[in-house]
C-alpha positions as CSV (number, residue, x, y, z in Angstrom):
1,M,200.0,41.8,163.9
2,R,197.6,43.0,166.4
3,H,194.4,41.8,164.9
4,R,193.1,38.3,164.0
5,W,191.5,37.2,160.8
6,Q,189.6,34.0,160.8
7,L,190.1,33.1,157.0
8,F,190.4,29.3,156.3
9,E,193.1,26.7,156.3
10,L,193.0,23.9,153.7
11,E,193.4,21.1,156.2
12,D,190.3,22.2,157.9
13,Q,188.2,21.6,154.8
14,T,186.4,18.4,154.5
15,W,187.0,18.3,150.8
16,F,190.6,18.6,151.1
17,P,192.4,15.2,150.2
18,H,193.2,13.3,153.3
19,V,196.6,12.0,152.0
20,V,197.7,15.6,151.5
21,R,196.4,16.7,154.8
22,Q,198.3,13.9,156.6
23,G,201.5,14.7,154.4
24,M,201.3,18.4,155.4
25,M,201.0,17.4,159.2
26,D,204.0,15.0,158.9
27,V,206.0,17.9,157.3
28,L,205.2,20.2,160.2
29,R,206.1,17.6,162.8
30,F,209.4,17.1,161.2
31,L,210.2,20.8,161.0
32,I,208.9,21.5,164.5
33,T,211.0,18.8,165.9
34,G,214.3,19.6,163.7
35,L,214.1,23.3,164.5
36,G,213.3,22.7,168.2
37,I,210.4,25.1,168.0
38,Y,208.9,24.3,171.4
39,K,212.1,23.9,173.4
40,P,211.7,27.5,174.8
41,V,208.4,26.8,176.5
42,V,209.6,23.4,178.2
43,P,210.8,25.2,181.4
44,L,207.4,26.9,181.7
45,L,205.6,23.7,181.2
46,R,207.9,21.8,183.5
47,K,207.4,24.4,186.3
48,A,203.5,24.3,185.9
49,L,203.6,20.4,186.1
50,R,205.7,20.5,189.2
51,H,203.3,22.9,190.8
52,Q,200.5,20.4,190.1
53,N,202.7,17.3,191.0
54,Q,201.6,16.1,187.7
55,N,203.8,13.8,185.5
56,H,201.0,13.1,182.9
57,L,199.9,15.2,180.0
58,V,196.8,14.9,177.8
59,D,197.6,16.4,174.4
60,L,194.5,17.7,172.6
61,C,194.3,18.3,168.9
62,S,197.5,16.2,168.4
63,G,197.4,16.2,164.6
64,A,200.5,14.2,163.5
65,G,202.1,14.7,166.9
66,G,203.9,18.1,166.1
67,G,206.7,18.6,168.4
68,I,205.3,16.4,171.3
69,L,208.1,13.8,171.2
70,Q,210.8,16.4,171.6
71,V,208.7,18.1,174.4
72,W,208.6,14.7,176.2
73,Q,212.4,14.2,175.7
74,E,213.2,17.7,177.1
75,L,210.8,17.2,180.0
76,E,212.5,14.0,181.1
77,R,216.0,15.1,180.5
78,T,215.5,18.4,182.5
79,S,213.3,17.1,185.3
80,G,214.9,13.9,185.8
81,Q,211.4,12.4,186.2
82,R,209.3,10.0,184.3
83,H,206.5,11.7,182.2
84,T,203.8,10.0,180.1
85,I,201.6,11.7,177.4
86,T,198.2,10.7,176.0
87,L,197.7,11.9,172.4
88,T,194.0,12.8,171.3
89,D,192.2,14.3,168.4
90,K,188.8,14.7,167.0
91,F,190.2,12.9,164.0
92,P,193.0,10.7,165.3
93,N,196.1,10.1,163.2
94,V,196.5,6.6,164.4
95,E,199.5,5.7,162.2
96,A,201.5,8.9,163.4
97,Y,200.6,8.0,167.1
98,R,201.9,4.3,166.7
99,Y,205.1,5.7,165.5
100,L,205.5,8.2,168.2
101,A,204.5,5.4,170.8
102,A,207.2,3.2,169.4
103,Q,209.9,6.1,169.4
104,S,209.1,7.0,173.0
105,G,209.1,3.4,174.4
106,Q,205.3,3.7,174.9
107,A,205.5,6.7,177.1
108,L,203.5,8.4,174.5
109,T,200.2,6.5,174.1
110,Y,197.1,7.5,172.4
111,T,193.4,7.0,172.3
112,P,191.9,5.9,168.9
113,D,188.5,7.3,169.7
114,A,187.5,10.9,168.7
115,V,188.1,13.5,171.5
116,D,186.4,16.8,171.5
117,A,188.7,19.3,173.1
118,T,185.7,21.3,174.3
119,A,184.3,18.3,176.2
120,V,187.2,16.0,177.2
121,P,186.1,12.6,178.7
122,E,186.5,12.7,182.4
123,H,188.6,9.5,182.5
124,L,191.3,11.4,180.5
125,E,193.0,13.1,183.6
126,G,196.2,15.1,183.3
127,F,197.5,18.4,182.4
128,R,196.3,19.4,179.0
129,T,198.3,20.7,176.3
130,V,197.4,22.1,172.9
131,F,200.4,22.6,170.4
132,S,199.9,24.4,167.1
133,A,196.2,24.0,167.0
134,F,194.5,26.7,169.1
135,H,194.3,29.3,166.2
136,H,192.1,26.7,164.3
137,F,189.3,27.5,166.6
138,S,186.7,30.5,166.7
139,P,186.8,32.7,169.7
140,A,183.7,30.9,171.1
141,T,185.2,27.4,170.7
142,A,188.7,28.4,172.0
143,Q,187.1,30.0,175.1
144,A,185.0,26.5,175.5
145,I,188.4,24.6,175.4
146,L,189.7,26.7,178.4
147,A,186.3,26.6,180.2
148,D,186.3,22.6,180.0
149,A,189.6,22.5,181.5
150,V,188.6,24.9,184.3
151,R,185.3,23.0,184.8
152,Q,187.2,19.8,185.3
153,N,189.9,21.5,187.4
154,Q,192.6,20.3,185.0
155,G,195.8,22.3,184.1
156,I,196.2,23.7,180.5
157,G,198.9,24.8,178.2
158,I,198.2,26.6,174.9
159,F,201.3,26.9,172.7
160,E,201.6,28.2,169.1
161,G,204.9,27.8,167.2
162,A,205.2,31.5,166.1
163,G,205.1,34.8,167.7
164,K,202.6,36.3,165.3
165,K,205.2,38.8,163.9
166,W,205.3,40.1,160.2
167,Y,208.8,39.0,159.4
168,E,207.6,35.3,160.1
169,L,205.6,35.5,156.9
170,L,208.8,35.9,155.1
171,L,210.1,32.6,156.6
172,V,207.0,30.9,155.4
173,W,207.1,32.2,151.9
174,L,210.8,32.1,151.2
175,V,212.3,29.4,153.5
176,F,209.6,26.8,154.2
177,P,209.2,25.7,150.3
178,W,212.9,24.9,150.1
179,L,212.9,23.3,153.5
180,I,210.1,20.9,152.5
181,L,211.8,19.9,149.3
182,L,215.1,19.0,151.2
183,I,213.5,17.1,154.2
184,T,210.7,15.1,152.6
185,P,213.0,12.0,151.8
186,F,213.9,11.8,155.4
187,I,210.5,12.1,157.1
188,R,209.4,8.8,158.9
189,P,207.2,6.8,158.6
190,F,208.1,6.8,154.9
191,K,205.2,7.1,152.5
192,W,205.4,7.1,148.6
193,S,202.3,9.3,148.5
194,R,204.3,12.0,150.4
195,L,207.0,12.0,147.6
196,F,204.4,12.0,145.0
197,F,202.5,15.1,146.4
198,T,205.8,16.9,147.1
199,Y,207.8,16.5,144.0
200,L,205.4,15.4,141.1
201,L,202.3,17.2,142.3
202,P,203.4,19.7,144.8
203,L,200.1,19.9,146.9
204,I,202.0,19.4,150.1
205,P,204.4,22.3,149.8
206,L,201.9,24.5,148.4
207,G,199.3,23.6,151.0
208,T,201.8,24.0,153.9
209,V,202.7,27.6,152.8
210,W,199.1,28.6,152.5
211,D,198.1,27.2,155.7
212,G,201.3,28.6,157.4
213,T,200.4,32.0,156.2
214,V,196.9,31.7,157.3
215,S,198.0,30.4,160.7
216,L,199.8,33.5,161.4
217,F,196.8,35.8,160.7
218,R,194.5,33.4,162.7
219,M,196.7,33.2,165.9
220,Y,195.4,34.8,169.1
221,T,197.5,37.6,170.5
222,P,198.4,37.7,174.2
223,Q,195.8,40.5,174.6
224,H,193.2,38.1,173.0
225,L,194.2,35.2,175.3
226,Q,194.0,37.7,178.3
227,Q,190.5,38.6,177.4
228,M,189.5,35.0,177.2
229,V,191.0,34.4,180.6
230,N,189.1,37.3,182.1
231,Q,185.8,35.7,180.9
232,L,186.4,32.5,182.6
233,N,185.6,33.6,186.1
234,A,188.4,31.2,187.4
235,P,190.0,33.2,190.4
236,H,191.4,30.0,191.8
237,Y,193.6,29.6,188.7
238,T,197.1,30.9,188.0
239,W,197.5,32.2,184.6
240,Q,200.6,33.0,182.6
241,I,200.6,34.4,179.0
242,G,203.3,35.7,176.8
243,R,205.8,35.0,174.2
244,A,208.9,32.7,174.5
245,R,211.9,33.6,172.4
246,H,213.1,30.9,169.9
247,W,216.9,30.8,168.9
248,S,215.9,31.6,165.3
249,G,214.5,35.0,166.4
250,T,210.9,34.0,166.1
251,G,208.6,33.5,169.2
252,V,206.3,30.9,170.7
253,L,203.0,32.3,172.0
254,Y,201.8,30.6,175.1
255,L,199.0,30.4,177.6
256,I,199.4,28.3,180.8
257,G,196.9,27.8,183.6
258,F,196.4,25.7,186.5
259,P,194.4,25.5,189.8
260,S,196.4,27.5,192.5
């Protein structure tokens, strides 16, 4: 997949039912964690944090938390140092954030206020991360997210839980529906609405497959990311762009930048 199509995802639409959107994000969080999607990029993130002498992350566009709990666990396990993370979103999923805060012993905290990734409040200092969300933004907005990090002299890491390969579409179409049916009873916090919209009115699996397909088409390639970096006029930053290989054979697209 060399090209990018903007298309649309259901979870981005204002008319899409909030309860179904939250259910889809809960499913993704469970899958990302269970499959260890972002484990391959933890060494890269740890190295960037060490270079910045930074142990605090500000996670932008957190959604339902994605794999951030597992990323935090891996950072602490492999570095032997204490790390903290502030979860933020333009539409905060407070219920999910409270759950993650409890699971992490309050190492993961959150702000209940809306946070625009293109204009992060200055008091939210720390190494910025964006997991599974960068593809949602148009090129101009994506560029503005990077530019805001540079303007405030903050490190930033962009991570997408796929490598933008054609065979990943087969995983979304043929494997994801069955996985969702299997895992839904085990997703926490438990919600009756999640069961209803999975087994009786299957909007969550259908929506997840649609959005998963569109996500692959919307993802930026490493070449796209390099073009964005080139337009930032930030020679004092070190940039790393590429794909990290996951054990399943898929990849994790990443862009990491920090002041040299």
